[in-house]
C-alpha angles and dihedrals in degrees: 000000000000104000132191110172124217125210096228098073131043111263093236089059091048090050091049090051090051091054090046089051090051089052092049091047091051094244088119115040135183109295095019118132120238116228110267121267090244092050094051092043092052096042095050098029094243132147108260088230089061091053091045091052091053091047092047091056089053088052091047089053090051091239095119133022131213115235105198112246096359107062145247123325134189110253126234110270094016094125093049092047091049094047092052094047094044091050091050092048091048093052093045101041113016106030097061091055091048092050090051091049091048090050093049092050092049094236123155132215096247092053093048093048091050091051091047092051096047097036088224134122125277 
C-alpha cells in the first residue's frame, strides 16, 4: 500500500478505502489475511486505534472477519458485494454530476468513447 494521506477525510476512512480498493482490484481476495494492526500502524506511523477503527468498519460491513488469535481475513463474496455497492453508489452519486458536466461542456457520447478508446485528448 502506497499511502499519501489528505487532510479532508479522517485517516481511518482513507485506510478503509485503500483496503476496499485493494479488494476491488483483486490484490486482496477471499481468504487473504490483512496486514496486522501493529504492522500497518508501524509502517505508516499511525495510531493503532486508527487502524483498528478502519478494520472494525470493514468487519461491520462484513467484508473481513476476525479470526480470534490469528488476524483479519477477507470474507467470501466480499469483492462481489463491494463491486455491486460501488456500482450502485457510482450510478446514484457520481454519474448524475458527470452527465451534467458532459452536457455543459457540449460533449457527445461518440467523442467521449473515441477518447476513451484511444487514451488521447478530445
